[in-house]
NUMAR-291377 format. One record per residue (C-alpha): x, y, z; residue number from 1. Coordinates in pm, 1 decimal. Example, Ala and Ser with C-alpha at 12.3 -4.5 7.8 and 13.67 -1.06 7.14 Angstrom:
REM NUMAR-291377
+----------+----------+----------+-----+
|       xx |       yy |       zz |   n |
+----------+----------+----------+-----+
|   1230.0 |   -450.0 |    780.0 |   1 |
|   1367.0 |   -106.0 |    714.0 |   2 |
+----------+----------+----------+-----+
//
This chain:
REM NUMAR-291377
+----------+----------+----------+-----+
|       xx |       yy |       zz |   n |
+----------+----------+----------+-----+
|   6678.5 |    560.8 |  -1690.6 |   1 |
|   6340.1 |    384.4 |  -1693.5 |   2 |
|   6197.9 |    658.6 |  -1471.9 |   3 |
|   6322.7 |    924.9 |  -1715.3 |   4 |
|   6173.2 |    736.5 |  -2012.0 |   5 |
|   5837.1 |    694.6 |  -1835.9 |   6 |
|   5838.2 |   1065.8 |  -1752.7 |   7 |
|   5903.7 |   1157.0 |  -2119.4 |   8 |
|   5629.0 |    921.7 |  -2239.7 |   9 |
|   5384.0 |   1058.3 |  -1983.0 |  10 |
|   5473.2 |   1413.4 |  -2087.2 |  11 |
|   5426.3 |   1329.5 |  -2455.3 |  12 |
|   5090.2 |   1166.0 |  -2385.6 |  13 |
|   4971.7 |   1466.2 |  -2181.6 |  14 |
|   5085.9 |   1705.3 |  -2455.4 |  15 |
|   4907.3 |   1500.2 |  -2722.8 |  16 |
|   4596.9 |   1481.6 |  -2504.5 |  17 |
|   4602.6 |   1861.0 |  -2449.6 |  18 |
|   4643.6 |   1925.7 |  -2820.9 |  19 |
|   4358.6 |   1687.8 |  -2900.4 |  20 |
|   4131.3 |   1865.2 |  -2651.1 |  21 |
|   4228.5 |   2203.6 |  -2796.7 |  22 |
|   4152.1 |   2084.8 |  -3149.7 |  23 |
|   3822.8 |   1931.8 |  -3044.2 |  24 |
|   3726.6 |   2254.2 |  -2866.5 |  25 |
|   3819.5 |   2459.6 |  -3174.7 |  26 |
|   3617.3 |   2231.0 |  -3402.3 |  27 |
|   3319.7 |   2241.8 |  -3167.5 |  28 |
|   3330.9 |   2620.7 |  -3157.2 |  29 |
|   3348.4 |   2635.6 |  -3536.6 |  30 |
|   3062.9 |   2385.2 |  -3561.9 |  31 |
|   2858.0 |   2581.7 |  -3308.4 |  32 |
|   2912.9 |   2907.4 |  -3498.0 |  33 |
|   2828.3 |   2757.7 |  -3836.6 |  34 |
|   2567.0 |   2499.7 |  -3738.7 |  35 |
|   2290.0 |   2742.5 |  -3830.8 |  36 |
|   2447.9 |   2916.6 |  -4129.9 |  37 |
|   2800.0 |   3017.3 |  -4225.1 |  38 |
|   2645.8 |   3326.9 |  -4387.1 |  39 |
|   2493.4 |   3466.1 |  -4066.0 |  40 |
|   2691.5 |   3613.9 |  -3779.3 |  41 |
|   2584.9 |   3599.6 |  -3413.4 |  42 |
|   2407.0 |   3937.1 |  -3448.4 |  43 |
|   2198.5 |   3816.0 |  -3743.7 |  44 |
|   2388.7 |   4000.2 |  -4016.7 |  45 |
|   2371.4 |   3815.2 |  -4346.9 |  46 |
|   2662.1 |   3795.7 |  -4591.6 |  47 |
|   2672.8 |   3715.4 |  -4961.7 |  48 |
|   2822.4 |   3366.0 |  -5009.5 |  49 |
|   3155.9 |   3366.9 |  -5193.8 |  50 |
|   3168.5 |   3202.3 |  -5536.0 |  51 |
|   2819.5 |   3055.6 |  -5494.7 |  52 |
|   2792.1 |   2978.4 |  -5869.3 |  53 |
|   3055.3 |   2706.8 |  -5813.8 |  54 |
|   2983.3 |   2594.7 |  -5456.5 |  55 |
|   2602.8 |   2577.8 |  -5482.4 |  56 |
|   2356.5 |   2419.6 |  -5724.2 |  57 |
|   2145.4 |   2618.5 |  -5969.0 |  58 |
|   1776.9 |   2581.0 |  -5882.3 |  59 |
|   1639.1 |   2755.7 |  -6188.2 |  60 |
|   1586.5 |   3094.3 |  -6349.8 |  61 |
|   1317.1 |   3344.2 |  -6421.7 |  62 |
|   1338.6 |   3581.7 |  -6715.9 |  63 |
|   1181.7 |   3923.6 |  -6664.0 |  64 |
|   1143.2 |   4090.7 |  -7005.9 |  65 |
|   1112.1 |   4455.5 |  -6895.9 |  66 |
|   1120.3 |   4696.6 |  -6603.5 |  67 |
|   1376.0 |   4764.8 |  -6330.8 |  68 |
|   1406.6 |   4394.2 |  -6252.5 |  69 |
|   1442.3 |   4294.7 |  -6618.3 |  70 |
|   1685.7 |   4022.8 |  -6712.7 |  71 |
|   1769.1 |   3681.3 |  -6574.5 |  72 |
|   1705.2 |   3590.7 |  -6211.9 |  73 |
|   1926.3 |   3288.0 |  -6142.7 |  74 |
|   1873.5 |   3116.1 |  -5806.7 |  75 |
|   2119.9 |   2893.5 |  -5618.6 |  76 |
|   2121.5 |   2688.2 |  -5298.3 |  77 |
|   2327.2 |   2423.5 |  -5123.5 |  78 |
|   2300.8 |   2073.3 |  -5273.0 |  79 |
|   2190.4 |   1944.7 |  -4930.9 |  80 |
|   1906.0 |   2197.6 |  -4928.1 |  81 |
|   1779.0 |   2081.7 |  -5268.1 |  82 |
|   1794.0 |   1716.6 |  -5158.9 |  83 |
|   1615.7 |   1797.3 |  -4831.6 |  84 |
|   1343.7 |   1983.1 |  -5022.0 |  85 |
|   1296.2 |   1689.3 |  -5260.3 |  86 |
|   1250.4 |   1453.5 |  -4965.8 |  87 |
|   1044.5 |   1672.2 |  -4728.5 |  88 |
|    882.2 |   1936.9 |  -4950.8 |  89 |
|   1021.0 |   2225.1 |  -4743.0 |  90 |
|   1340.4 |   2419.2 |  -4686.5 |  91 |
|   1552.4 |   2308.6 |  -4388.7 |  92 |
|   1665.5 |   2540.3 |  -4112.5 |  93 |
|   1973.6 |   2731.5 |  -4230.5 |  94 |
|   1901.1 |   2684.3 |  -4602.0 |  95 |
|   2049.6 |   2958.2 |  -4818.3 |  96 |
|   1890.1 |   3092.5 |  -5134.9 |  97 |
|   2091.5 |   3332.3 |  -5351.7 |  98 |
|   1924.6 |   3514.3 |  -5639.0 |  99 |
|   2151.3 |   3689.9 |  -5886.5 | 100 |
|   1999.6 |   3943.8 |  -6125.6 | 101 |
|   2173.2 |   3985.2 |  -6461.4 | 102 |
|   2083.9 |   4208.3 |  -6753.5 | 103 |
|   2008.7 |   4036.5 |  -7082.0 | 104 |
|   2080.7 |   4084.6 |  -7448.8 | 105 |
|   1923.2 |   3915.9 |  -7746.9 | 106 |
|   2062.8 |   3795.2 |  -8074.7 | 107 |
|   1992.2 |   3570.9 |  -8367.5 | 108 |
|   2136.7 |   3221.3 |  -8342.8 | 109 |
|   2098.3 |   2892.8 |  -8525.2 | 110 |
|   1845.8 |   2797.0 |  -8256.0 | 111 |
|   1623.2 |   3094.3 |  -8337.3 | 112 |
|   1587.1 |   3468.3 |  -8375.3 | 113 |
|   1589.8 |   3716.4 |  -8087.3 | 114 |
|   1729.7 |   3463.2 |  -7838.5 | 115 |
|   1781.5 |   3617.3 |  -7492.3 | 116 |
|   2091.1 |   3546.4 |  -7290.2 | 117 |
|   2238.6 |   3674.3 |  -6962.8 | 118 |
|   2532.2 |   3914.7 |  -6980.2 | 119 |
|   2838.5 |   3916.5 |  -6757.0 | 120 |
|   2711.5 |   4222.3 |  -6571.3 | 121 |
|   2534.8 |   4199.0 |  -6236.8 | 122 |
|   2243.4 |   4414.9 |  -6123.5 | 123 |
|   2222.8 |   4292.2 |  -5764.2 | 124 |
|   2188.7 |   3987.6 |  -5539.9 | 125 |
|   1924.9 |   3874.7 |  -5293.0 | 126 |
|   2004.0 |   3628.2 |  -5014.9 | 127 |
|   1749.3 |   3448.0 |  -4798.5 | 128 |
|   1836.1 |   3226.1 |  -4502.5 | 129 |
|   1570.2 |   2990.3 |  -4363.9 | 130 |
|   1514.5 |   3036.1 |  -3989.3 | 131 |
|   1266.2 |   2793.0 |  -3836.5 | 132 |
|   1353.6 |   2895.6 |  -3479.1 | 133 |
|   1301.1 |   3274.1 |  -3496.8 | 134 |
|   1654.2 |   3342.7 |  -3375.4 | 135 |
|   1649.7 |   3716.0 |  -3449.5 | 136 |
|   1295.9 |   3824.5 |  -3355.0 | 137 |
|   1394.5 |   4186.4 |  -3293.4 | 138 |
|   1582.9 |   4232.2 |  -3620.5 | 139 |
|   1403.0 |   4415.0 |  -3903.1 | 140 |
|   1569.3 |   4190.3 |  -4163.5 | 141 |
|   1433.8 |   3866.8 |  -4011.6 | 142 |
|   1077.0 |   3745.4 |  -4019.5 | 143 |
|    822.2 |   3515.3 |  -4179.7 | 144 |
|   1066.0 |   3227.9 |  -4133.4 | 145 |
|   1351.5 |   3387.1 |  -4326.7 | 146 |
|   1640.5 |   3629.3 |  -4309.0 | 147 |
|   1629.1 |   3874.2 |  -4600.7 | 148 |
|   1921.7 |   4056.1 |  -4761.2 | 149 |
|   1988.9 |   4268.4 |  -5067.7 | 150 |
|   2342.6 |   4329.4 |  -5192.8 | 151 |
|   2426.8 |   4603.0 |  -5440.9 | 152 |
|   2731.1 |   4579.1 |  -5665.6 | 153 |
|   2868.4 |   4899.6 |  -5510.4 | 154 |
|   2919.0 |   4734.2 |  -5169.0 | 155 |
|   2878.6 |   4356.9 |  -5140.0 | 156 |
|   2986.2 |   4362.5 |  -4776.7 | 157 |
|   2668.7 |   4540.2 |  -4660.0 | 158 |
|   2303.5 |   4436.4 |  -4663.1 | 159 |
|   2126.0 |   4723.1 |  -4839.7 | 160 |
|   1791.2 |   4615.8 |  -4692.6 | 161 |
|   1700.9 |   4776.7 |  -4362.3 | 162 |
|   1350.9 |   4630.5 |  -4328.1 | 163 |
|   1241.5 |   4313.8 |  -4503.5 | 164 |
|    874.7 |   4412.3 |  -4481.3 | 165 |
|    936.7 |   4732.6 |  -4675.8 | 166 |
|   1220.5 |   4615.4 |  -4901.3 | 167 |
|   1152.3 |   4247.9 |  -4977.3 | 168 |
|    820.4 |   4101.6 |  -4868.4 | 169 |
|    603.5 |   4284.4 |  -5122.7 | 170 |
|    748.9 |   4086.2 |  -5413.3 | 171 |
|    697.3 |   3757.8 |  -5225.7 | 172 |
|    333.1 |   3795.3 |  -5118.7 | 173 |
|    200.4 |   3587.6 |  -5413.3 | 174 |
|    428.9 |   3302.9 |  -5297.3 | 175 |
|    315.9 |   3305.8 |  -4932.9 | 176 |
|    160.3 |   2957.8 |  -4958.8 | 177 |
|    490.4 |   2810.3 |  -5076.4 | 178 |
|    695.3 |   2957.1 |  -4788.7 | 179 |
|    742.4 |   3290.9 |  -4970.6 | 180 |
|    941.0 |   3123.5 |  -5251.3 | 181 |
|    837.6 |   3092.5 |  -5618.1 | 182 |
|    922.8 |   2723.6 |  -5632.6 | 183 |
|    757.4 |   2673.5 |  -5973.0 | 184 |
|   1069.2 |   2826.9 |  -6132.2 | 185 |
|   1308.5 |   2584.7 |  -5961.7 | 186 |
|   1302.1 |   2245.0 |  -6134.3 | 187 |
|   1607.0 |   2126.6 |  -5935.9 | 188 |
|   1378.5 |   2094.0 |  -5632.0 | 189 |
|   1200.7 |   1810.5 |  -5813.2 | 190 |
|   1372.6 |   1482.9 |  -5898.0 | 191 |
|   1394.2 |   1428.2 |  -6275.6 | 192 |
|   1153.8 |   1171.1 |  -6417.5 | 193 |
+----------+----------+----------+-----+
//
């Protein structure tokens, strides 16, 4: 009887140990795959983060009054990224920046006349992922320390940019000294006084 009981206990312990190892292995694999960025696959393809307006913090906005890029440019990142930037003055490896472009309308309100506001429509999204290790050197959407992506409303599953130098970098050249990012429009990167 004792032998049977010891055998059952040993079997239960081995089963629990095996399950624990399996779970640890699964968690390590998940951690390894997402340790750089959950929005980048192993081939360097970038995806648009789901529900980023809720899961990320708003860094700030630019308002462009006219032209193809007119409207509000709202920018979001992870809370950890904003805190890291406040402490170190730079974006950490794997940081995600999402810029959402929205058309605007204007109306008269008690706060003033011709007040601009963002509409519910979306023009497009831009996503940048900080890469301090040059993981995807041969990819035309990675370079200058970032991964670059453009998502159109017609297909949010596909990066519409084929070459960051042709499609993205031109707009960022004036911000080269601040790691290609117009940080002056992002007050969240600075602790409130």
